[in-house]
C-alpha positions in Angstrom: 1.0 10.6 -0.2 -2.4 12.1 -1.1 -1.3 11.3 -4.3 -0.3 8.0 -3.4 -3.5 7.4 -1.7 -5.3 8.2 -5.2 -2.9 6.3 -7.5 -3.0 3.0 -4.8 -7.0 3.3 -5.1 -7.4 3.2 -8.8 -4.8 0.4 -8.7 -7.6 -1.5 -6.1 -10.2 -0.7 -8.3 -8.1 -2.2 -11.3 -7.4 -5.1 -9.5 -10.7 -5.7 -8.6 -11.7 -5.7 -12.4 -8.6 -7.9 -13.3 -9.3 -10.5 -10.4 -11.8 -12.0 -13.3 -9.0 -12.9 -15.1 -5.9 -13.9 -13.2 -4.9 -14.7 -10.4 -3.4 -12.7 -7.1 0.0 -14.3 -6.9 -0.1 -13.1 -11.1 -1.1 -10.2 -10.2 1.7 -9.7 -7.5 3.6 -10.7 -10.4 2.7 -8.4 -13.6 2.4 -5.1 -11.0 5.8 -5.9 -10.4 7.2 -6.6 -14.0 5.5 -3.6 -15.3 6.8 -1.8 -13.0 10.2 -3.1 -13.0 10.2 -2.8 -16.7 9.3 1.1 -16.5 11.6 2.3 -14.2 14.8 -0.1 -15.8 14.0 1.8 -19.2 13.5 5.3 -17.8 16.7 5.0 -15.8 18.5 3.6 -18.4 16.9 6.4 -21.1 18.7 9.0 -18.3 21.8 7.4 -17.8 21.1 6.4 -14.1 22.9 4.2 -11.9 21.5 0.8 -10.3 24.5 0.2 -8.4 24.0 0.3 -4.6 25.9 -0.6 -1.3 22.6 -1.3 0.4 21.6 -4.4 -1.1 20.9 -6.2 2.1 18.4 -3.2 3.5 16.5 -3.6 -0.1 16.2 -7.5 -0.3 14.2 -7.1 3.1 12.3 -4.1 2.1 11.7 -5.9 -1.4 10.9 -9.6 0.8 8.9 -7.1 3.3 7.0 -5.7 0.9 6.4 -8.3 -1.4 5.0 -10.7 1.6 2.2 -8.2 2.6 1.0 -7.9 -0.7 0.7 -11.3 -1.5 -0.8 -11.6 2.2 -3.0 -8.5 1.3 -4.4 -10.2 -1.9 -4.7 -13.6 -0.8 -7.0 -12.0 2.2 -9.2 -10.2 -0.4 -9.3 -13.5 -2.2 -11.0 -15.1 0.6 -12.9 -12.2 3.1 -15.1 -9.8 2.2 -13.1 -6.8 0.3 -13.8 -4.7 3.3 -12.3 -6.9 5.7 -9.5 -7.1 3.9 -8.8 -3.2 3.4 -9.4 -2.5 7.2 -6.9 -5.2 8.3 -4.4 -4.2 5.7 -4.7 -0.2 6.9 -3.9 -1.9 10.6 -0.5 -0.1 9.3 -0.2 2.8 11.0 -0.9 1.8 14.0 1.7 -0.6 13.9 4.3 2.1 12.9 2.9 4.3 16.2 4.0 1.0 18.3 7.5 0.6 16.6 8.4 4.2 16.9 6.6 4.2 20.8 8.3 0.8 22.3 10.9 -0.3 19.4 12.7 3.3 18.1 11.1 5.1 21.9 10.8 8.2 19.9 8.2 10.7 21.0 5.0 11.0 19.6 2.3 14.0 19.8 -0.6 12.5 21.7 -2.9 14.3 18.7 -1.0 12.3 16.4 -2.0 9.4 17.9 -5.6 10.3 18.2 -5.3 11.5 14.5 -4.2 7.4 13.9 -6.5 6.5 16.0 -9.4 7.9 14.5 -8.7 7.4 11.0 -8.8 4.1 11.7 -12.4 4.0 13.2 -13.8 6.1 10.1 -12.1 3.1 7.9 -14.2 0.4 10.0 -17.3 2.8 9.5 -16.8 3.5 5.8 -15.7 -0.2 5.0 -17.9 -2.3 7.8 -15.9 -5.3 8.1 -17.4 -8.7 8.5 -15.8 -11.9 8.6 -17.0 -15.9 9.7 -15.2 -17.8 12.2 -14.0 -20.0 9.9 -12.2 -17.2 7.8 -9.7 -16.5 10.5 -6.4 -17.5 9.1 -7.3 -15.5 6.5 -8.0 -12.8 8.6 -5.2 -13.1 10.8 -2.6 -13.4 7.1 -4.8 -9.6 6.5 -3.6 -8.4 10.2 -0.2 -9.5 9.0 -0.2 -8.2 5.6 -0.8 -4.5 7.8 2.3 -5.1 10.2 4.5 -6.3 7.8 3.7 -3.0 5.6 4.3 -0.8 8.4 8.2 -2.9 8.8 8.4 -2.3 5.7 7.7 1.3 5.2 10.4 1.9 8.2 12.8 0.0 5.5 11.7 3.0 2.7 12.6 5.7 5.2 15.9 4.2 6.5 17.0 3.5 2.4 15.9 7.2 2.0 18.1 8.6 4.8 21.1 6.8 3.3 20.7 8.6 0.6 19.0 6.1 -1.7 16.8 7.7 -4.6 13.4 6.5 -4.7 13.6 5.1 -8.3 15.9 3.0 -7.2 14.3 1.9 -4.1 10.7 1.4 -5.9 13.1 -0.7 -8.5 14.6 -3.2 -5.9 11.1 -3.6 -4.5 10.0 -4.6 -8.4 12.9 -6.4 -9.1 12.7 -8.9 -5.7 9.0 -9.2 -6.0 8.7 -9.8 -9.6 11.2 -12.4 -9.1 10.3 -14.3 -6.4 6.5 -14.0 -7.4 7.7 -15.6 -10.9 9.6 -18.3 -9.4 6.0 -19.8 -7.4 4.4 -18.7 -10.5 6.0 -21.8 -12.3 4.6 -24.1 -10.0 0.8 -22.2 -10.4 -1.2 -21.8 -13.3 -0.9 -18.9 -15.9 -3.7 -17.4 -17.3 -4.4 -16.3 -21.5 -3.6 -12.7 -21.5 -6.7 -10.6 -23.9 -6.7 -7.4 -24.9 -8.9 -6.1 -21.8 -7.0 -8.2 -19.3 -3.8 -7.0 -20.8 -5.0 -3.4 -21.0 -5.8 -3.6 -16.6 -2.7 -5.7 -16.0 -1.0 -2.2 -18.0 -3.3 -0.5 -15.4 -2.5 -1.9 -12.1 1.2 -2.2 -12.9 1.1 1.4 -13.7 -0.5 2.9 -11.1 0.9 1.1 -8.7 4.6 2.4 -9.8 3.2 5.7 -9.6 2.0 5.2 -6.3 4.8 3.4 -4.8 6.8 6.7 -5.9 4.9 8.9 -4.8 5.2 6.8 -1.2 8.4 6.7 -1.1 8.6 10.4 -1.9 6.5 10.8 1.0 8.4 8.7 3.4 11.6 10.0 2.7 10.6 13.8 3.0 8.0 13.9 5.8 7.3 12.8 9.5 6.4 8.6 9.6 3.6 9.3 11.6 2.0 12.0 9.6 2.6 9.9 6.0 0.5 6.9 7.9 -1.8 9.1 8.8 -2.7 10.2 5.7 -2.8 6.6 4.1 -6.0 6.5 5.4 -7.0 8.9 1.8 -6.4 5.8 0.1 -10.0 4.3 1.2 -11.9 7.9 0.7 -10.8 8.0 -2.6 -11.6 4.3 -3.3 -15.1 4.8 -2.3 -14.9 7.9 -4.6 -13.7 5.9 -7.7 -16.0 3.4 -6.7 -18.9 5.7 -6.4 -18.6 7.2 -10.0 -16.8 3.8 -12.4 -18.2 0.8 -10.1 -22.0 2.3 -9.5 -21.3 1.7 -5.7 -23.3 4.3 -3.4 -21.7 4.4 -0.1 -24.8 4.4 3.0 -25.0 7.2 5.1 -22.8 5.9 8.1 -19.8 5.2 5.2 -20.3 9.1 4.7 -19.4 9.7 8.4 -16.7 7.3 8.1 -15.1 9.4 5.1 -15.7 12.5 7.0 -13.6 11.0 10.2 -10.9 10.0 7.6 -10.5 13.7 6.1 -10.3 15.3 9.8 -8.2 13.2 10.7 -5.6 13.7 7.8 -6.5 17.4 8.3 -5.9 17.2 12.3 -2.3 14.9 11.3 -1.0 17.6 9.0 -1.7 20.5 11.8 0.2 18.6 14.4 3.0 18.3 11.8 2.9 22.0 11.3 2.7 23.0 14.9 5.6 21.0 15.6 7.8 22.3 12.6 6.9 25.8 13.9 
């Protein structure tokens, strides 16, 4: 999940740069298309089969992931970036609620504390703001976090059914590409230049590798521990912004980073104690 966090942060930085040339819907489409082509070529080269008996679950995961991603990107265009990211990163808290209320699985109090502490760290780091007229976009951003949590549970279920990581990501990219492509038929395409094309390849490449790492994490790890470590994306994004975008975080943001890291270490320690 830490690898996925770093890759997602790199993707977010490229999305920010690519937003100068493309709409949010175009970014969703190209992000998915690059992943679809990459995984399709590799599986064909290795002689792997894309056949699956879990079409409905793959479809559900794809639609949930696409809706979450689309709402997230839309919120990014309508809200301050920090607010949109914070709303999307409510997904670990939704995962905890679903685990407690729907699946009725026992959850260690330390793990709940780690997830809540991590979210507080995100708020301190990003310092989200919002005006009253931005409430609809904020609700969509919050919805993106909820849908992401359900999509991650679907990933866990697909992994339990024996679906390999690359097949889960392939069908997610397939569904996203087809649906976003149809929607783009009623929207505007922007010309792709050398710089814009390079950014699109970077967005798709980082996103695909991040999805593979994330899928592996949810397959082999404790769901709530993995979700707590997802906050690392925000820390990596702040570090990348510091070195590549000259965005220097204020003192309060560094406190948020420290809290996020501490929450992740607490989650790992709790998981280790449970396995022992």
